[in-house]
Wavefront OBJ file of the C-alpha trace (Angstrom):
o trace
v 129.681 140.623 114.615
v 129.920 139.566 118.391
v 129.637 135.996 119.509
v 128.427 135.089 122.672
v 129.344 132.307 125.174
v 126.002 130.405 125.719
v 123.941 127.873 124.050
v 122.446 128.399 120.749
v 118.730 128.658 120.572
v 117.422 125.024 120.098
v 114.566 125.126 116.533
v 111.261 124.717 119.405
v 111.899 127.943 121.137
v 112.927 129.486 118.371
v 109.198 128.540 116.952
v 107.693 129.041 120.297
v 108.507 132.300 119.872
v 107.337 133.140 116.139
v 103.741 131.402 116.858
v 104.071 133.761 119.996
v 104.648 136.956 118.621
v 103.784 136.555 114.231
v 99.915 137.681 113.046
v 98.266 134.570 111.736
v 98.807 136.633 108.126
v 102.603 136.689 109.628
v 102.695 133.452 109.985
v 100.649 132.035 106.691
v 103.199 134.711 104.670
v 106.621 132.879 106.328
v 105.582 129.913 105.404
v 104.115 130.207 102.138
v 107.698 131.812 101.201
v 110.022 130.864 103.761
v 110.764 134.603 104.896
v 109.695 137.338 106.468
v 110.450 141.102 107.165
v 108.094 142.297 109.647
v 108.600 144.571 113.000
v 107.100 143.911 116.558
v 105.873 145.650 119.607
v 108.742 144.530 122.681
v 108.307 146.749 125.341
v 108.914 150.050 124.446
v 111.195 149.222 121.648
v 110.382 147.796 118.528
v 112.035 145.023 116.669
v 112.254 144.854 113.424
v 112.977 141.146 112.593
v 113.898 139.088 109.230
v 112.527 135.896 109.956
v 113.957 133.050 107.028
v 114.181 129.099 106.962
v 118.325 127.807 106.579
v 119.474 124.283 106.216
v 119.077 123.682 110.111
v 116.077 124.940 110.524
v 114.519 128.876 111.644
v 116.950 131.697 111.848
v 116.020 134.907 113.410
v 118.230 138.327 112.856
v 116.956 141.318 115.054
v 117.302 145.111 115.108
v 115.864 147.508 117.778
v 114.116 150.419 116.552
v 114.216 152.777 119.428
v 110.662 153.457 120.487
v 111.957 157.752 121.277
v 112.142 160.163 117.417
v 115.672 161.595 118.116
v 115.194 165.528 117.053
v 117.223 165.965 113.820
v 119.651 168.051 115.304
v 121.289 165.302 117.492
v 121.639 163.186 114.242
v 124.992 165.214 112.769
v 123.624 167.465 109.705
v 124.700 170.857 108.468
v 122.330 173.438 108.508
v 121.220 173.399 105.037
v 118.760 170.332 105.693
v 116.497 173.352 106.391
v 115.953 174.061 103.165
v 113.906 170.923 102.827
v 111.171 172.102 105.263
v 109.820 174.445 102.603
v 109.724 172.003 99.498
v 106.472 171.090 99.049
v 106.496 168.669 95.937
v 109.554 167.013 94.127
v 111.044 164.143 95.244
v 114.234 163.349 97.787
v 115.600 160.139 98.096
v 117.513 159.531 101.713
v 120.299 156.308 100.463
v 122.636 153.959 102.648
v 123.165 151.223 103.010
v 120.889 148.848 105.762
v 121.794 149.035 109.362
v 122.949 153.264 107.659
v 120.141 155.599 109.634
v 118.212 156.049 106.726
v 114.487 155.401 108.761
v 116.307 157.149 111.892
v 116.140 159.899 109.639
v 113.673 159.856 108.128
v 111.128 159.532 111.059
v 113.244 162.517 112.766
v 113.087 164.803 109.512
v 109.379 163.225 110.215
v 109.086 164.062 113.217
v 110.772 168.403 111.932
v 107.748 168.333 109.520
v 104.911 166.814 112.474
v 106.236 169.823 115.074
v 106.585 172.623 113.167
v 103.493 172.450 109.971
v 99.754 171.925 109.437
v 100.106 168.963 106.706
v 98.619 165.082 105.885
v 101.038 163.313 106.466
v 101.363 159.275 104.459
v 103.661 156.663 104.818
v 104.373 153.006 103.097
v 106.014 151.547 105.374
v 107.493 147.544 105.030
v 107.370 147.455 108.018
v 105.884 150.073 109.924
v 109.392 150.554 112.365
v 108.590 154.180 114.350
v 104.936 154.641 114.909
v 104.409 158.548 115.290
v 101.272 160.243 116.875
v 99.896 162.986 114.743
v 101.375 166.490 116.494
v 100.659 169.607 114.023
v 99.837 167.225 111.125
v 98.149 164.512 110.164
v 99.920 160.665 110.386
v 98.612 157.957 108.670
v 101.034 155.271 108.259
v 100.582 151.495 106.712
v 101.720 148.266 106.344
v 102.532 146.566 103.275
v 101.041 142.954 103.834
v 98.271 144.309 106.513
v 96.864 148.146 105.376
v 96.971 147.268 101.879
v 98.315 144.477 99.349
v 101.564 146.027 97.447
v 103.655 149.590 97.303
v 102.017 150.439 94.089
v 98.166 149.990 95.168
v 99.352 151.831 98.155
v 101.168 154.948 96.582
v 98.045 154.562 93.263
v 95.606 155.330 96.145
v 97.599 157.909 98.046
v 97.580 159.846 94.597
v 93.223 160.374 95.570
v 93.618 160.818 99.516
v 94.906 163.825 99.387
v 98.647 163.864 101.226
v 100.771 166.764 101.110
v 104.661 164.941 102.506
v 104.448 161.275 101.211
v 107.464 158.435 102.765
v 108.480 155.788 100.470
v 109.176 152.985 102.497
v 111.173 151.414 98.903
v 111.189 152.185 95.946
v 111.364 148.063 94.833
v 109.642 148.117 91.136
v 109.381 150.245 88.034
v 105.653 150.661 88.891
v 106.740 152.227 92.289
v 109.570 154.326 90.729
v 107.233 155.617 88.272
v 104.076 155.868 90.592
v 106.812 157.650 92.694
v 107.665 160.436 91.053
v 104.538 161.627 89.246
v 103.764 161.612 92.600
v 106.645 164.018 92.972
v 105.591 166.474 89.841
v 102.315 166.298 90.625
v 102.579 168.707 93.181
v 103.223 166.261 96.461
v 106.529 166.149 98.223
v 107.331 163.186 98.355
v 110.440 161.035 100.658
v 112.396 157.698 99.830
v 114.277 154.932 101.106
v 117.258 153.388 99.226
v 119.418 151.308 99.274
v 122.768 151.600 98.115
v 125.499 148.584 98.418
v 128.436 148.606 99.869
v 130.940 149.097 97.134
l 1 2 3 4 5 6 7 8 9 10 11 12 13 14 15 16 17 18 19 20 21 22 23 24 25 26 27 28 29 30 31 32 33 34 35 36 37 38 39 40 41 42 43 44 45 46 47 48 49 50 51 52 53 54 55 56 57 58 59 60 61 62 63 64 65 66 67 68 69 70 71 72 73 74 75 76 77 78 79 80 81 82 83 84 85 86 87 88 89 90 91 92 93 94 95 96 97 98 99 100 101 102 103 104 105 106 107 108 109 110 111 112 113 114 115 116 117 118 119 120 121 122 123 124 125 126 127 128 129 130 131 132 133 134 135 136 137 138 139 140 141 142 143 144 145 146 147 148 149 150 151 152 153 154 155 156 157 158 159 160 161 162 163 164 165 166 167 168 169 170 171 172 173 174 175 176 177 178 179 180 181 182 183 184 185 186 187 188 189 190 191 192 193 194 195 196 197 198 199
């Protein structure tokens, strides 16, 4: 963490920023649940935000997500990772603590599929971070709260949408895990992120 030699942002400024950048649905969720995970466009970049209430008012934690997906070969993996591009079913888990590069790794994997194969990819995310343009693949990105009600609902629906690859941002409950395993066992390739707490 780094501190800056500047005055703290006033609550009125934060509230103004929230009012300007959040959708009506997001503002309602923030009021109802007192916290919100979301992403917003900021120039050519995406800001991943967590807005929450604390004792002195609102607070926001923000992380910049680069608009351009880095190529997989720049992330330092061995050539063994290329084996996954021949898989047609099963479950691939990308794990690590928050901020360890799971989202970037998965985005690079999806982009590699997009460049090298003709497949239907469905992503289920909360929120969407990297935005893809279809190259050789048809890519449908769904965001929880905007395009679907829950991971479980989107996963159930995905099984009827003829996907080749399903990307699940998180598996948060037993129902989502069960549906994800069923998808992996019934001829779908599935990529999922999972937070791993630092010891």
